[in-house]
Phi, psi and omega in degrees: 000318178299318181294322180294323177297318180295318180296324178292323182284332183302313178295327181299315181296324180295318177296317179298320179299316181294318188291345179282350177287143179277131177280128174230179183273324187215141168237127167256134180217170177063039177240168169256092189266115172274106185289334185053041172277191185301329182258003182059038180294154170249156176223180179246339191204160172205163182240144184230137173218132183051039176079005181241142176291129179267318185196153171234155180170200179284164177301313182301316184295310183293314181291334178282335183252351183224145170236151187218156177286330182230133174241145176243117177270110182282354172056035176080006183279162181283135179238129180234159168303149175308138180292145179239123176268114186281352173203108180207182180226079184304310179297311178301323176296321177295323177293322181294328180297342182245020180235171178298126179274111184252002181300132177084005178299131185267000180193164177296325178300321178292325176299313181298319179296323179290323178292321178299315183297315179300317183294322177292331178278344183228065186292344184264003179292133178293318178238147175264118182243147178201163179207148170123355181289151183214110184291342179291345178266003185256158170303126183088338176055031181257152174298147178279178171234164194259016182304309181292327174298322177294321181293318181289328184227069182291338189242356179235133180293140179235138181217104182240125190263144175293159182311321185269359180078006186254006174206159179211157169245131179232159179267174183299321178304319176297317178300317185297316182296321182275348178074029182274133182239157175299140182093351182292136182232160178199163178287134174069027179199172179216129168261102189291137177229155173217126184056038177075008179243150177295128178270348182098348180275130176237128184245131177052241188300336179296334177305326186289341179300323182259319182303327180295344181270350182286130186300143176295153178285152172286162178300322178295318180287325176300311180300315182298321180291316183289326180288326175295317177300314182301314183302315181295323175298312178298324178297333180264003178085011178275123178247352181211140182222139171269117179262117190263093175111066180246165173268163180292335175290324174302312182300319180298315180293321175296318180299316179294319179294324178291319182286338173281353180080013181271329181247115185255352178296132175276136184231128166260127189245130165258130182274149178294155180281088174206159188298322182299318182287324176299311181299323185284323189253330185300320181284336182272328183088176178306148181241131185220136171230191179293331185243356188225135175220115182252107188214004179233161171238136185256124180241161176239117175283312183213193184261218182247154179292322182295332177257010183054035176262349178296138182272118183252154177287328176233164185301155175298140179297329183255013171208081183307139180084353181248124180242013183075195181201159170282148183273346179218158173303147179302326180297333180298310178297321181291316182294321181289327179296316179301317179293313184292332180298335180267012180236181176263010181275147171283144166257125186232118188236127174290124176215125186249304182283163182295327176288317175302315177297316181300312180307311185288319178299322179291318175301310180301316182295322177297322187273321183282329172061052172105192185299146184194178176236037182275339175061038175295142191241149166252118178276121179093310181042049196282314181235112182244130174295142186299339179274355188255353182307320186288352179291339175292306187291327184302325183240023180051044182273135187263119171279124178251113190240163181232101189304327183290342172301321182297312184284345171278316190276343189301337180295328185231352183300327176296326179294318183290316194257333190082161189298319183298310182291327181299334181295337180258015182252142177057040188266071190295315182294321177293323178288325175304320183293343183295314182237352180091006176204153188211110177286143182241147176214189178247329190070024177302142009270014175297316174246175178296148182288344190294119174292338179288328175288325175301306181304313180299314180296325181289317187269311188269335180055043173232159172272185188293343179274357183082016177265143351272160177297129184090348176089158185267118178045060187296346174300338180252017173290152174262157173283167180298317177300313181299319180295316178300316179297320179297335181262002181224271190290320179290328177291321176296318180298324181296343173245026175058032183242014185293345177275351183243328188227171166098347178210158179261083179226151181306134180096351182257162180297139184278066172261114182209163180226153175245126184249154178278347176227155180260111184301332180285341187235338189297145180293154181312316186293346182255351188300313187287348178264008177302136179240149175272124179279317179207143176236132183234133179237122184057033180079357179259137184286121180245352171204142176200150180263000000 
């Protein structure tokens, strides 16, 4: 009788043991999970409920305490928080996917051939648009002129943008539509002429003279471009992107697409520096949903180094007498900084040259008056005078950098800057030391969208061809852990989202990726061939091989 009682109770105890498990939606197990918490701990498994991480731990611990409808066997692969791009142009990237691709063109003639091909394949386009040319990769390294463009397209406007977005070449038809004439001048830009005639080249603010005439996209076309951009991002392991410089109308369309369940990419948005955006948002304050956070304003101190629009303290080495220019009057930056200091909005300013950086750093320091948690940012922080680095730490100013800029520019940056100034350029490790953290991005579509190239350029300091041997200015290389933090938790922190995103810890959104190689351990030669096996946003699979 006693034996029978024991046999009867055994299944009961088993049922009670099972019922004590907490029910969740998903369990990932058998992984090498980089939590990217404060100690950079690793785990083997985690549990997810309602899109939020409930717990992380060992396989035995998680499987003993939780049961789930879905389990993911990571098969020993590396699992990281979803990558976050701290500086990109998501909307602009989507538009580029539907324009003529000019990246990698080896000559102006090749650009023309690509534009012709695009035009023949898209005969119904009102304007012919393209992006990606870079005269620094051509023989002679000179800006082109539009004579052949005028011959090829006498009746249809053409607007093709340089790789960095800071210069464009347009044809005469586009000039006619915009009413641009030779000799026209403006602050922070240049309408290039030669022998009294328009060459077609527009630098920085001058681009707007013609660009403002390009028709707005329909809602359907806007949606098509953003969904294509989203798919490419998910394929690269990006679950969140900072879009630097949108209009409030862009924000409204993004918000609608996210609420309709069509757009799942998380976006931190900086609004462009214009009156319409200030009028619309300053009185309302920051705007936040589950997938959208509008909390910054994007300003431009100067242009780009590649088009010699970056503002330098001394003349360019390869263009005597020319120092570039600021894109707005100094008073503009100062007055807006004073206004934004009284709000919850971030001030985020593009600054490339040492003069452009110094001007903005001084404005920030005057307004912020010492240490703070407003997290005002310098976007790019590309060339810093050696005497100015401490201006970041004095006022807790965040340098937001894009490592692939260094490996793209290194071929000609020395010609522009000279050896002495180059020592303060692309100085990621030195910038990291100012505040102890450093957000990383790509600036896509200016650079390639790949976060693996970001990681490689930050740590190895070489381009995809393996140049240069030994790496570029290796004293400013980041460690592997620093680079991963820069692409996850520090990128989240740069947008005030570190309590929600950027690490795999209980209470945070379940945004994670599974990779076929481990970035923390893979040999240098294998890093760039890393593939994303699966991308998950809020615990839901949004990409998988």
